[in-house]
N, C-alpha and C positions, 0 to 999 in steps of 0.2 A: 469452470462455470459456463463460459461462452459455448463450449461444445455441447452442453446439455440443453441450453435454451434455444439454439437454432432449430433442431428438429421439432421441438414443441411449437415454436413460432410458425414453422412451415405447416405443421398439421393443423394448427388453429386457422390458418388462412385457407387451406385446401379443403377442409372438411365441409364448410358451408357450400362451397361450389359443387362438391360431389353430391351433397344432399339435394341441392336444387336440381341437378341433372337427373337424379333418381326419381324425383317427384314429377318431372316433366316427361319421363319416358312413358310411351303408350302402354296401357295395360289391356286394351281391347284388341281383338283380332283386326287385321287390316280391313277397313269397311268396304273397300272396293272389291275385295276378293268375292267372286260370285257365290261360292259355297258358304262363306261366312255370312253373306247377306241373307241367304236362305235360312241358315240356322238361327240368325238373329231374328228374322221375321217370325219363325216358329216359336222362339222363346217369348217374344213380345205378344204373341197370340195366346200364350198361357200354357204351352206344351213344356213338359219337364223331362229330364233324363230318366227318372225312375217312375214315370207315370203310366206305363203300359197297362197295368192291371186296372187302372181307373179310366182308360180311354184317353189319356193325356200324354202318351209317350212321344217324345220329340222325334224319335227315329221312326217308330212303327206307325204313328198316327199323323205325322206331319211331313217329315223330310222324304220318307220312302214314297208316299203317294205323289208328292210334288215331282220328285225326280223320275218316277216311272210313268207319270201321267195317268194313274189309276185312281179309282175312288178310295176313300178312307175305309178302314175296317168298320164294321157295324158298331163296335165298342167305342169308337171315337166319340168324345163328348164336346169337342170344340170344332168350329169350322176352320178350314184351311185358310191361311192368309193369302192375299192376292200377291202373286209373284209374276214379274214380267217374264214371258217365255224366253226372251233373250238372255236373262240372267240364268235361267235353268240351262239353256244351251251352253252358255259360257262355263258354267260350273261343270257340266258333263264333259266338256272339252278338256278342262283343266284336271278334273278328277273323275274319270269314268266310273269308279266304284263308289262314289259318294252316295250314301243312302241305300246302298245295295246290301249292306250287312256284312261285307267281306273286307279283307285287307287289300290294299293295292297289290296288283300282281306285278311281279318283277320279271324282266327278261332274263332267261338263263344266260350265263356267261358264254361268250363266244358266238352269239347269234346277232 
């Protein structure tokens, strides 16, 4: 009987601790990451992932113009959020392909 109650007792004590840890784990991207800050600003401005046909595309109507420093497409229906140029530069340094529509380029092996 004692051999059966010990694992049950341990699980009853450990489960609430694990649940508390899981609830406190961050679910948002790291706020200080410059590219995440740009994406968050675009989302807060009302741009959405599948809004390209309506002029609300997060990539085509917000992130790409911010990262390239070019005007929005004529179809864009919302104004770009104000982004500190230093944040754009930091994002470009950390991820040069962010907002450019391609995957990050990797170096060939041996170079």
